DSSP file (Angstrom, degrees, kcal/mol; ACC not computed):
  #  RESIDUE AA STRUCTURE BP1 BP2  ACC     N-H-->O    O-->H-N    N-H-->O    O-->H-N    TCO  KAPPA ALPHA  PHI   PSI    X-CA   Y-CA   Z-CA
    1    1 A X              0   0    0      0, 0.0    15,-0.0     0, 0.0    14,-0.0   0.000 360.0 360.0 360.0 147.9  107.7   58.0   81.0
    2    2 A X        -     0   0    0      1,-0.1     2,-1.0    10,-0.0     0, 0.0  -0.251 360.0-112.8 -62.6 150.4  111.0   56.7   82.6
    3    3 A X        -     0   0    0      8,-0.0     6,-0.1     2,-0.0    -1,-0.1  -0.790  37.0-134.8 -81.8 107.2  114.3   58.2   81.5
    4    4 A X     >  -     0   0    0     -2,-1.0     4,-1.9     4,-0.3     7,-0.2  -0.333   5.7-132.4 -62.9 144.4  115.9   55.2   79.7
    5    5 A X  T  4 S+     0   0    0      1,-0.2    -1,-0.1     2,-0.2    -2,-0.0   0.743 100.0  58.1 -71.0 -22.8  119.5   54.7   80.6
    6    6 A X  T  4 S+     0   0    0      1,-0.1    -1,-0.2     2,-0.1    -3,-0.0   0.905 125.8  10.6 -78.2 -40.8  120.6   54.4   77.0
    7    7 A X  T >> S+     0   0    0      1,-0.2     3,-1.5    -3,-0.1     4,-0.6   0.516  84.1 179.0-118.6  -9.6  119.4   57.7   75.6
    8    8 A X  H 3X  +     0   0    0     -4,-1.9     4,-1.9     1,-0.3     3,-0.4  -0.131  69.1   8.0  50.8-123.7  118.5   59.7   78.7
    9    9 A X  H 3> S+     0   0    0      1,-0.2     4,-2.5     2,-0.2    -1,-0.3   0.799 127.6  58.0 -64.1 -33.3  117.2   63.2   78.1
   10   10 A X  H <> S+     0   0    0     -3,-1.5     4,-2.4     2,-0.2    -1,-0.2   0.911 108.0  47.2 -64.2 -42.1  117.1   62.8   74.3
   11   11 A X  H  X S+     0   0    0     -4,-0.6     4,-2.9    -3,-0.4    -2,-0.2   0.915 111.5  51.1 -65.5 -42.4  114.7   59.8   74.6
   12   12 A X  H  X S+     0   0    0     -4,-1.9     4,-2.3     2,-0.2    -2,-0.2   0.913 110.5  49.1 -60.7 -43.3  112.5   61.8   77.1
   13   13 A X  H  X S+     0   0    0     -4,-2.5     4,-2.7     2,-0.2    -2,-0.2   0.926 112.1  48.1 -62.2 -45.0  112.4   64.7   74.8
   14   14 A X  H  X S+     0   0    0     -4,-2.4     4,-2.8     2,-0.2     5,-0.2   0.932 111.9  49.3 -61.2 -46.2  111.4   62.5   71.9
   15   15 A X  H  X S+     0   0    0     -4,-2.9     4,-2.1     1,-0.2    -1,-0.2   0.893 112.7  48.4 -60.4 -39.7  108.7   60.8   74.0
   16   16 A X  H  X S+     0   0    0     -4,-2.3     4,-1.9    -5,-0.2    -2,-0.2   0.920 111.7  48.8 -68.1 -43.8  107.3   64.2   75.1
   17   17 A X  H  X S+     0   0    0     -4,-2.7     4,-2.0     1,-0.2    -2,-0.2   0.929 112.6  47.7 -60.7 -45.2  107.3   65.5   71.5
   18   18 A X  H  X S+     0   0    0     -4,-2.8     4,-2.8     1,-0.2    -1,-0.2   0.879 108.4  55.4 -65.5 -36.6  105.5   62.4   70.3
   19   19 A X  H  X S+     0   0    0     -4,-2.1     4,-2.3    -5,-0.2    -1,-0.2   0.877 106.5  51.7 -61.5 -36.8  103.0   62.6   73.1
   20   20 A X  H  X S+     0   0    0     -4,-1.9     4,-2.0     2,-0.2    -2,-0.2   0.920 111.0  46.6 -65.2 -44.2  102.2   66.2   72.0
   21   21 A X  H  X S+     0   0    0     -4,-2.0     4,-2.2     2,-0.2    -2,-0.2   0.910 112.1  50.7 -63.9 -42.3  101.6   65.0   68.4
   22   22 A X  H  X S+     0   0    0     -4,-2.8     4,-2.5     1,-0.2    -2,-0.2   0.891 109.5  51.0 -61.8 -40.1   99.4   62.1   69.7
   23   23 A X  H  X S+     0   0    0     -4,-2.3     4,-2.6     2,-0.2    -1,-0.2   0.881 108.3  52.2 -65.7 -38.3   97.4   64.6   71.8
   24   24 A X  H  X S+     0   0    0     -4,-2.0     4,-1.7     2,-0.2    -2,-0.2   0.919 111.3  46.1 -63.0 -44.4   96.9   66.8   68.8
   25   25 A X  H  X S+     0   0    0     -4,-2.2     4,-2.3     1,-0.2    -2,-0.2   0.915 111.8  52.6 -63.5 -43.6   95.6   63.9   66.8
   26   26 A X  H  X S+     0   0    0     -4,-2.5     4,-3.3     1,-0.2     5,-0.2   0.919 106.1  53.5 -56.9 -45.4   93.4   62.8   69.7
   27   27 A X  H  X S+     0   0    0     -4,-2.6     4,-2.2     1,-0.2    -1,-0.2   0.880 108.7  49.5 -60.4 -38.3   91.9   66.4   69.9
   28   28 A X  H  X S+     0   0    0     -4,-1.7     4,-1.6     2,-0.2    -1,-0.2   0.950 114.8  43.2 -64.5 -49.0   91.0   66.2   66.2
   29   29 A X  H  X S+     0   0    0     -4,-2.3     4,-1.6     1,-0.2    -2,-0.2   0.920 113.9  51.9 -62.5 -44.5   89.3   62.8   66.6
   30   30 A X  H  X S+     0   0    0     -4,-3.3     4,-2.7     1,-0.2    -1,-0.2   0.883 106.8  53.4 -61.5 -40.1   87.6   63.9   69.9
   31   31 A X  H  < S+     0   0    0     -4,-2.2    87,-0.7    -5,-0.2    -1,-0.2   0.873 109.6  47.8 -66.3 -35.2   86.2   67.0   68.3
   32   32 A X  H  < S+     0   0    0     -4,-1.6    -1,-0.2     1,-0.2    -2,-0.2   0.785 115.9  44.8 -74.1 -26.1   84.6   65.0   65.5
   33   33 A X  H  < S+     0   0    0     -4,-1.6     2,-1.2     1,-0.1    -2,-0.2   0.855  99.0  71.5 -85.4 -37.3   83.1   62.5   67.9
   34   34 A X  S  < S-     0   0    0     -4,-2.7    84,-0.5    -5,-0.2     2,-0.2  -0.688  78.3-170.5 -83.8  97.2   81.8   64.9   70.5
   35   35 A X  B >   -a  118   0A   0     -2,-1.2     3,-1.3     3,-0.3    84,-0.2  -0.523  27.7 -93.4 -95.7 156.7   78.9   66.4   68.6
   36   36 A X  T 3  S+     0   0    0     82,-3.1    84,-0.2     1,-0.3    -1,-0.1  -0.362 110.2  10.7 -60.5 140.5   76.5   69.3   69.3
   37   37 A X  T 3  S+     0   0    0      1,-0.1     2,-0.4    82,-0.1    -1,-0.3   0.710 106.7 103.1  59.6  23.4   73.3   68.3   71.1
   38   38 A X    <   -     0   0    0     -3,-1.3     2,-1.5     2,-0.0    -3,-0.3  -0.791  45.5-179.3-137.4  92.3   74.7   64.9   71.8
   39   39 A X        +     0   0    0     -2,-0.4     2,-1.2    -5,-0.1     3,-0.2  -0.497  20.2 157.8 -91.4  66.5   75.9   64.4   75.3
   40   40 A X     >  +     0   0    0     -2,-1.5     4,-1.9     1,-0.2     3,-0.3  -0.722  14.2 177.1 -95.2  87.8   77.1   60.8   74.8
   41   41 A X  H  > S+     0   0    0     -2,-1.2     4,-2.7     1,-0.2     5,-0.2   0.834  77.8  58.1 -61.8 -33.6   79.6   60.4   77.7
   42   42 A X  H  > S+     0   0    0      2,-0.2     4,-2.2     1,-0.2    -1,-0.2   0.898 106.0  48.8 -64.8 -40.4   80.2   56.7   76.8
   43   43 A X  H  > S+     0   0    0     -3,-0.3     4,-1.9     2,-0.2    -1,-0.2   0.923 112.2  48.7 -64.7 -43.3   81.3   57.7   73.3
   44   44 A X  H  X S+     0   0    0     -4,-1.9     4,-1.8     1,-0.2    -2,-0.2   0.906 113.4  46.3 -63.4 -41.9   83.6   60.3   74.6
   45   45 A X  H  X S+     0   0    0     -4,-2.7     4,-3.0     1,-0.2    -1,-0.2   0.844 108.9  56.9 -68.5 -32.7   85.1   57.9   77.1
   46   46 A X  H  X S+     0   0    0     -4,-2.2     4,-2.5     2,-0.2    -2,-0.2   0.872 104.8  50.9 -65.1 -37.6   85.4   55.3   74.4
   47   47 A X  H  X S+     0   0    0     -4,-1.9     4,-1.9     2,-0.2    -2,-0.2   0.939 113.0  45.9 -64.5 -45.9   87.5   57.7   72.3
   48   48 A X  H  X S+     0   0    0     -4,-1.8     4,-2.6     1,-0.2    -2,-0.2   0.944 113.8  49.4 -60.1 -48.0   89.8   58.3   75.3
   49   49 A X  H  X S+     0   0    0     -4,-3.0     4,-2.8     1,-0.2     5,-0.2   0.869 107.7  53.5 -60.0 -40.1   89.9   54.6   76.1
   50   50 A X  H  X S+     0   0    0     -4,-2.5     4,-2.2     2,-0.2    -1,-0.2   0.914 112.6  43.5 -63.6 -43.0   90.8   53.7   72.5
   51   51 A X  H  X S+     0   0    0     -4,-1.9     4,-2.4     2,-0.2     5,-0.3   0.902 114.2  50.8 -70.4 -39.1   93.7   56.1   72.4
   52   52 A X  H  X S+     0   0    0     -4,-2.6     4,-2.7    -5,-0.2     5,-0.2   0.951 113.3  45.5 -61.2 -48.7   94.9   55.0   75.9
   53   53 A X  H  X S+     0   0    0     -4,-2.8     4,-2.5     2,-0.2     5,-0.3   0.926 114.0  48.0 -61.2 -47.5   94.8   51.3   74.9
   54   54 A X  H  X S+     0   0    0     -4,-2.2     4,-1.7    -5,-0.2    -1,-0.2   0.927 116.3  42.5 -60.4 -47.5   96.6   51.8   71.6
   55   55 A X  H  X S+     0   0    0     -4,-2.4     4,-0.9    -5,-0.2    -1,-0.2   0.908 114.6  51.2 -67.1 -41.8   99.4   54.0   73.1
   56   56 A X  H >< S+     0   0    0     -4,-2.7     3,-0.8    -5,-0.3     4,-0.4   0.945 112.5  43.8 -62.6 -49.7   99.8   51.8   76.1
   57   57 A X  H >< S+     0   0    0     -4,-2.5     3,-1.0     1,-0.2    -1,-0.2   0.847 109.7  56.8 -67.7 -32.8  100.1   48.5   74.2
   58   58 A X  H 3< S+     0   0    0     -4,-1.7    -1,-0.2    -5,-0.3    -2,-0.2   0.691 103.3  55.8 -72.1 -16.5  102.5   50.0   71.6
   59   59 A X  T << S+     0   0    0     -4,-0.9     2,-0.3    -3,-0.8    -1,-0.2   0.488  79.2 110.3 -95.3  -2.8  104.9   51.1   74.3
   60   60 A X    <   -     0   0    0     -3,-1.0     2,-0.5    -4,-0.4    24,-0.1  -0.577  55.0-154.3 -75.3 131.8  105.5   47.7   75.8
   61   61 A X        -     0   0    0     -2,-0.3     2,-0.4    23,-0.0    26,-0.1  -0.936  12.6-133.5-107.8 123.3  108.9   46.2   75.2
   62   62 A X        -     0   0    0     -2,-0.5    18,-0.0     1,-0.1    11,-0.0  -0.626  28.7-116.7 -76.4 125.4  109.2   42.5   75.3
   63   63 A X    >   -     0   0    0     -2,-0.4     3,-1.5     1,-0.1    -1,-0.1  -0.219  19.1-117.6 -62.1 153.4  112.3   41.4   77.3
   64   64 A X  T 3  S+     0   0    0      1,-0.3    -1,-0.1     3,-0.0    -2,-0.1   0.707 109.5  64.7 -67.5 -20.7  115.1   39.6   75.5
   65   65 A X  T 3  S+     0   0    0      8,-0.1    -1,-0.3     2,-0.1     2,-0.1   0.510  79.0 106.2 -83.1  -2.4  114.6   36.4   77.7
   66   66 A X    <   -     0   0    0     -3,-1.5     2,-0.3     7,-0.0     7,-0.2  -0.457  64.3-138.0 -73.4 147.2  111.1   35.8   76.3
   67   67 A X  B   > -B   72   0B   0      5,-2.5     5,-2.3    -2,-0.1     2,-0.2  -0.801  17.0-130.8-106.2 153.0  110.7   32.9   73.9
   68   68 A X  T   5 +     0   0    0     -2,-0.3     3,-0.1     3,-0.2    -1,-0.0  -0.617  66.8  56.1-104.7 160.4  108.5   33.2   70.7
   69   69 A X  T   5S+     0   0    0     -2,-0.2    -1,-0.2     0, 0.0     2,-0.1   0.945 128.7  20.3  52.9  78.7  105.7   31.1   69.1
   70   70 A X  T   5S-     0   0    0     -3,-0.2    -3,-0.1     1,-0.0     2,-0.1   0.643 110.7-121.5 -84.4 154.4  103.9   31.0   71.5
   71   71 A X  T   5 +     0   0    0     -3,-0.1     2,-0.4    -2,-0.1    -3,-0.2  -0.351  36.8 174.9 -59.8 127.9  105.2   34.0   73.4
   72   72 A X  B   < +B   67   0B   0     -5,-2.3    -5,-2.5    -2,-0.1     7,-0.2  -0.951  17.3 162.4-140.5 118.1  106.4   33.0   76.9
   73   73 A X        -     0   0    0      5,-4.9     2,-0.2    -2,-0.4     6,-0.2   0.373  49.8-116.1-116.3   1.4  108.0   35.4   79.2
   74   74 A X  B  >  +C   78   0C   0      4,-0.6     4,-2.4     7,-0.1    -1,-0.4  -0.553  59.9  41.4 101.2-164.2  107.6   33.6   82.6
   75   75 A X  T  4 S+     0   0    0      1,-0.3     7,-1.0     2,-0.2    -3,-0.0  -0.257  98.8  19.3 -64.8 148.8  105.7   34.3   85.7
   76   76 A X  B  4 S-D   81   0D   0      5,-0.3    -1,-0.3     6,-0.1     5,-0.2  -0.991 137.2   0.0 -95.6 -16.2  103.1   35.3   86.6
   77   77 A X  T  4 S-     0   0    0      3,-1.7     2,-2.1    -3,-0.4    -2,-0.2   0.431  77.7-131.4-115.8  -0.2  101.0   34.9   83.4
   78   78 A X  B  < S+C   74   0C   0     -4,-2.4    -5,-4.9     2,-0.4    -4,-0.6  -0.428 104.5  51.5  81.6 -65.4  103.4   33.4   80.8
   79   79 A X  S    S+     0   0    0     -2,-2.1     2,-0.5    -7,-0.2    -1,-0.2   0.905 119.7  34.8 -70.1 -42.0  102.5   35.9   78.1
   80   80 A X  S    S-     0   0    0     -6,-0.1    -3,-1.7    -9,-0.1    -2,-0.4  -0.962  74.7-165.3-115.2 127.0  103.1   38.8   80.4
   81   81 A X  B  >  -D   76   0D   0     -2,-0.5     4,-2.3    -5,-0.2    -5,-0.3  -0.414  43.5 -88.1 -96.4-177.9  105.8   38.8   83.1
   82   82 A X  H  > S+     0   0    0     -7,-1.0     4,-2.4     1,-0.2     5,-0.2   0.875 126.9  52.6 -60.5 -38.3  106.2   41.2   86.0
   83   83 A X  H  > S+     0   0    0      2,-0.2     4,-2.1     1,-0.2    -1,-0.2   0.923 110.6  47.2 -64.8 -42.9  108.2   43.7   84.0
   84   84 A X  H  > S+     0   0    0      2,-0.2     4,-2.5     1,-0.2    -1,-0.2   0.872 110.7  51.9 -66.7 -36.6  105.7   43.8   81.2
   85   85 A X  H  X S+     0   0    0     -4,-2.3     4,-2.5     2,-0.2    -1,-0.2   0.908 108.9  51.3 -65.5 -40.9  102.8   44.2   83.7
   86   86 A X  H  X S+     0   0    0     -4,-2.4     4,-2.8     1,-0.2     5,-0.3   0.904 109.9  49.8 -61.4 -40.6  104.8   47.1   85.2
   87   87 A X  H  X S+     0   0    0     -4,-2.1     4,-2.7     2,-0.2     5,-0.4   0.913 109.4  51.9 -63.2 -42.4  105.1   48.6   81.8
   88   88 A X  H  X S+     0   0    0     -4,-2.5     4,-2.1     1,-0.2    -2,-0.2   0.935 113.7  43.6 -58.0 -47.3  101.4   48.2   81.2
   89   89 A X  H  X S+     0   0    0     -4,-2.5     4,-2.5     2,-0.2     5,-0.2   0.952 117.6  42.8 -66.7 -49.2  100.5   49.9   84.4
   90   90 A X  H  X S+     0   0    0     -4,-2.8     4,-2.2     1,-0.2    -2,-0.2   0.935 119.6  42.6 -66.7 -45.2  103.0   52.8   84.1
   91   91 A X  H  X S+     0   0    0     -4,-2.7     4,-2.6    -5,-0.3    -1,-0.2   0.856 113.3  54.2 -68.7 -33.0  102.3   53.5   80.4
   92   92 A X  H  X S+     0   0    0     -4,-2.1     4,-2.6    -5,-0.4    -2,-0.2   0.926 110.5  45.2 -64.4 -45.5   98.6   53.0   81.0
   93   93 A X  H  X S+     0   0    0     -4,-2.5     4,-2.3     2,-0.2    -2,-0.2   0.917 114.3  49.3 -63.3 -43.6   98.6   55.7   83.7
   94   94 A X  H  X S+     0   0    0     -4,-2.2     4,-2.3    -5,-0.2    -2,-0.2   0.925 113.5  46.0 -61.2 -45.1  100.7   58.0   81.6
   95   95 A X  H  X S+     0   0    0     -4,-2.6     4,-2.9     2,-0.2     5,-0.4   0.886 110.8  52.7 -67.4 -39.6   98.4   57.6   78.6
   96   96 A X  H  X S+     0   0    0     -4,-2.6     4,-2.3     1,-0.2     5,-0.3   0.913 111.9  46.4 -61.4 -42.4   95.3   58.0   80.7
   97   97 A X  H  X S+     0   0    0     -4,-2.3     4,-2.0     3,-0.2    -2,-0.2   0.912 114.1  49.1 -64.0 -43.1   96.7   61.3   82.1
   98   98 A X  H  X S+     0   0    0     -4,-2.3     4,-1.6     2,-0.2    -2,-0.2   0.960 122.3  29.7 -62.3 -55.5   97.7   62.4   78.6
   99   99 A X  H  X S+     0   0    0     -4,-2.9     4,-2.4     2,-0.2    -2,-0.2   0.843 119.6  54.0 -80.0 -33.7   94.4   61.7   76.8
  100  100 A X  H  X S+     0   0    0     -4,-2.3     4,-2.4    -5,-0.4    -3,-0.2   0.921 110.8  47.8 -64.4 -42.5   92.2   62.3   79.8
  101  101 A X  H  X S+     0   0    0     -4,-2.0     4,-2.2    -5,-0.3    -2,-0.2   0.877 110.9  50.8 -64.1 -37.7   93.8   65.7   80.3
  102  102 A X  H  X S+     0   0    0     -4,-1.6     4,-2.2     2,-0.2    -2,-0.2   0.900 110.2  49.8 -65.6 -39.8   93.4   66.5   76.6
  103  103 A X  H  X S+     0   0    0     -4,-2.4     4,-2.7     2,-0.2    -2,-0.2   0.913 110.6  49.8 -65.4 -41.9   89.7   65.5   76.8
  104  104 A X  H  X S+     0   0    0     -4,-2.4     4,-2.4     1,-0.2    -1,-0.2   0.902 110.3  50.6 -60.6 -40.7   89.2   67.8   79.8
  105  105 A X  H  X S+     0   0    0     -4,-2.2     4,-2.3     2,-0.2    -2,-0.2   0.893 110.4  49.9 -65.1 -39.5   90.9   70.6   78.0
  106  106 A X  H  X S+     0   0    0     -4,-2.2     4,-2.2     2,-0.2    -2,-0.2   0.938 111.3  48.0 -63.7 -46.2   88.6   70.1   75.0
  107  107 A X  H  X S+     0   0    0     -4,-2.7     4,-2.3     1,-0.2    -2,-0.2   0.893 111.5  50.4 -62.8 -38.3   85.5   70.1   77.2
  108  108 A X  H  X S+     0   0    0     -4,-2.4     4,-2.3     1,-0.2    -1,-0.2   0.908 109.4  51.0 -64.4 -42.0   86.7   73.3   78.9
  109  109 A X  H  <>S+     0   0    0     -4,-2.3     5,-2.2     1,-0.2     6,-1.2   0.855 109.6  51.1 -64.5 -34.8   87.3   74.9   75.5
  110  110 A X  H ><5S+     0   0    0     -4,-2.2     3,-1.0     3,-0.2    -2,-0.2   0.932 110.9  47.6 -65.8 -45.4   83.7   73.9   74.6
  111  111 A X  H 3<5S+     0   0    0     -4,-2.3    -2,-0.2     1,-0.3    -1,-0.2   0.876 112.7  48.1 -64.1 -37.5   82.3   75.5   77.8
  112  112 A X  T 3<5S-     0   0    0     -4,-2.3    -1,-0.3    -5,-0.2    -2,-0.2   0.503 110.7-124.2 -80.4  -4.2   84.3   78.7   77.3
  113  113 A X  T < 5S+     0   0    0     -3,-1.0    -3,-0.2    -4,-0.3     3,-0.1   0.763  73.0 130.3  63.6  28.6   83.1   78.8   73.6
  114  114 A X  S   <S+     0   0    0     -5,-2.2     2,-0.3     1,-0.2    -4,-0.2   0.829  82.6  11.3 -76.4 -32.8   86.7   79.0   72.4
  115  115 A X  S    S-     0   0    0     -6,-1.2     2,-0.3    -9,-0.1    -2,-0.2  -0.946  80.8-135.2-135.8 158.0   85.8   76.2   70.0
  116  116 A X        -     0   0    0     -2,-0.3     2,-0.2    -3,-0.1    -6,-0.1  -0.812  18.9-111.4-114.9 157.5   82.4   74.8   69.0
  117  117 A X        -     0   0    0     -2,-0.3   -82,-0.2    -7,-0.1     2,-0.1  -0.557  38.6-107.3 -79.5 149.4   81.2   71.2   68.6
  118  118 A X  B     -a   35   0A   0    -87,-0.7   -82,-3.1   -84,-0.5    -1,-0.1  -0.479  40.8-102.7 -72.9 148.5   80.3   70.1   65.1
  119  119 A X              0   0    0    -84,-0.2    -1,-0.1    -2,-0.1   -82,-0.1  -0.300 360.0 360.0 -69.5 157.8   76.6   69.7   64.4
  120  120 A X              0   0    0    -84,-0.2    -1,-0.1   -85,-0.1   -85,-0.0   0.475 360.0 360.0 -66.1 360.0   74.9   66.3   64.3
């Protein structure tokens, strides 16, 4: 995530700490969804996607020049302007790396038998 000019390193630390907590919650949910004898890749990807989407959308900041009811922020889409689209892309990539990496770590831990999957 970008280092905001207002809070700098403190904001980065907070974002990193919250990302760690979000990853821990994700790991708990992922472990309950990825069941023993059930290799449902779509379900596993759906869990990752749900967390990515939720985190990405919650991190978008609406610029002060937008008008409300209905939301209008200008070009190119009215609802989303170029700044908001940039936020979507950068936060989406960051969230995909965060939760995708956590899912890979969980799968690795399953293969190494460090943790087990719950039974069906």
